N, C-alpha and C positions, 0 to 999 in steps of 0.2 A: 504493500499500499503505500509506504513511504517513497518508493522509487516512482510510482505513478504521480503522487503529488509534486515531487521534484520535476518531473517531466512537463507537467501542466504549468508550473511556475516559471520554468525557464521559457516555455513556449510562449507564455504570455509577455514576458519582458522582451523577447526577441521580436514578436509580430503585433503586440498590442497596440502600438503606436503607428503602424503602417496603415496609409490609406488604400493603397493599391491592392488587388488581390494577391494572395500568397499561396502558392502550390507547392507542396512536398513532393518532390521528385525521388527522393532516395532517403532511406532510414538506414543507418548502420549503427553497430553497437560493439562493444568490447567489455570482457569481464575486467572489473577493477577489484583488486584485493583491499578489502576494508580492513585498516589496521591503524595504529598510532603514527605510522610513517606517512600515511596518506595526508597531504598537504591541506590545511584549511583554507576554503574559499572565503576570504573576508568580505567580498561584495555580496555573496549569497547570504552569509550571516547578517550583514548589515541591512539587508532588504527584508529578511524574515523577523528580524528582532522586534519591530513593533507590534507584529501578530503574537509573536511569543509572549511578550510582556503582557498584553490584553488578556490572552488566554490563561496565564499563570495568575493574573489577578483575579479572573472570574472563578477559576477552579479552586482557589484558595478562600473564597469567601466563606465567612463564618455563617452557620445557619442556626444551630441551637446546641444545647448540651444534652448528653446522653449519660445518665447515670450508672448503667451497667451494660456490659457487652450483650449484643442480641445475636442468636444464631437461628438457623432454621432447623437444628438438629436437638432443639430442647425437649421435645416430646416426639413419640412416634406419630401421632395424628394432628398434632396442633403445636404452634410455636408462638411465642409473643411477638417475634419479628414478623411472621406471616400475618397475624392478626392485625398488626399495626399496618402493615402494607395494604392489605385489603380494605381495612377501614378507611384509609387515607384516600385510596382510589375511589371507593364508593361515595365518600362524602363530595370530592371534587367533581366526579362525573355526573352525580346525581343533579347537582345544581345546573349542569349544562342540559341534561336530559329533561329536567322538568320544564326548563325555559322553552325547549323545543317543543314538547309534547303535553305539557300539563300533567304528566305521569311520573310516577317514581319507579326507579329499579328495584326489582325484587330482591335480589341478592347478587354477590360477586364471587367469582372463582377464578384463580390464577394457578400457575403451576409451580410446583415444589422446586423444579430444577431452574426457574427464572430468577430465584434469589441466588446470586453468584458469590457472595461473600458475608462476612459478618458486618454488623455496625458496632464499631469498637466504642468502649467507654471513653468520655471526655468530650471534648469540642468537636462537634460534626461540621464539616465542610462539604462545599459543592462536590469536591473530589470524592469523598465517601460515598455519595449517593451515585455518581458515575461509576464507581466500582461495583456498587451493589447492583446496579441496573445499567450495564453498559450497551444495551440494545436500544434501538430507535422505536420500540413498539408504541402503538397508539392506543388508547383506550376505545373500546367500542362496546356497544349494547345490541344484543341479540335477542330477538324475541323468539323464544322456543315453544314448541308444542308442548303438550304433557307428555307425550311420547318421548321426545327428544330430551326432555328434563328428567325423565326417568332413566334414560340411557346415562345422562350425566352423573345421577346418583350411583347407578351400576358402576360406572367407572371409579368413583371414589370408594365404593365398597370393595372392589377389586384391588385397586392400587395400594390402599392402606397407607398412605403418605401423608405428610403435614402440608397438603396444598393450601395456600392462602385463601381462606373464604370469608365471607362477612354477610351479616344478617342472615345465617343459618345456625341451627342446632342440630347436631347429629349424634346419634348414639348407635354404637356397634355392639350386638350381642351374638355370640358364638359365630363370629366373623361375618355377620350380615347386618345390614342397617335395620335397626329395630324401631327407630324413631327418627322422622324428618320433619323438621320445624322451620318454615320460612317466615320470618318476622313473627315468630311465636304461632303461627297457624299451621296446622299440618298440611302436608303437600297433598295437592289434589291433582291426579293424573290427567283429569278432563280440562284443566285450565291450561292458558298459555302463561309463560313467564317471562320477564325482561330480566336478562342476565348481564352483569358487566364482566367483560373479560378484556384481552387485548388483541389486536389484529393477526399476531403469530397463531395464536391458539385458535382464532376463529377460522383460519384456513386449515385447521386440523393438526396443528403442532403438538407434540407429545401425545399423538394419537386419540386427541380429543375431537373426533370426527362429528360428534353431536352437535358441535358448533357450526358445522358447514351447512349451507343452504337453510338458513332459518326462515321463519315466517317475515321477519322484518330485520333490516340491519341499520343500526345508527352509528355514524362516525361522529366522535367528538373532536376530532383533530387536535388532540391533547395526548401529549407523549406521558407514558407511565413516569418516566424519570422526572419530567417538568412538574407533575402533579405533586410528586413526593417533596421535591425541592420547594415548591410554593407553599405547600402545608407547613414545612419545617421553618421556613423564613418567619412565620407568624406564631411560632412556638418557642416558648422560653427553654422548657425542659421536656424530653420525650417521656411520654408514659405509656409503656407497653406492658401487657400483661396476659397470662393464661386466664381464660374464663370458661373454659368447659364447652367450647362451642363444637368440639368434635371429640367424643370420648368413647372409651370401650368399657362396657359393663362388666363383661366376662368372656 
């Protein structure tokens, strides 16, 4: 990726100011050994320095304080980090969805593997959230039929992982879901539900095929990472906890 960025930057410097058409007739290349002996291109570094400074200032921006290290591996079916992640996304996306439709999101589901690292104890910066969510995934709301919503719960029953969920309370008994509450109301397979997720999963990522071809699809144009950053900007201290939203009885 860095090689491509370097190529486009150099191309822009060479051709960006020319008014007449430019045609590339030949492209050649050679292998360069990257080592400490490679001479520094002072012109190149001088050109990119302002962009580097801007990026570093942004990435080091303080957001809030975290009193304890948060990890996705806290419990087999639930984690305080996953709860926080799903609740933040629900809160931010529901405002957008309600403005567009005058309706509310029923619940949220994201993937366990989408949490890429821990949130460390101490001062949290934008860099921490980029490491947590390095992808460009956008929040989307899918309207699922009762049949597809049941397939979603079958997936959770089978996977037995701490997938981030919000506005759900699930109980597992003898390796089967024995209770499914959506906003404290039992799941009704005859109803459609508005489910918050992100675009990677909506396209069937992590084998979540039940999100594909929904009744309706609503795009928030809001990145998961940006939603978390925006929320933490307005937060003094992170409050994350286990609340029994997915438990195993026996």
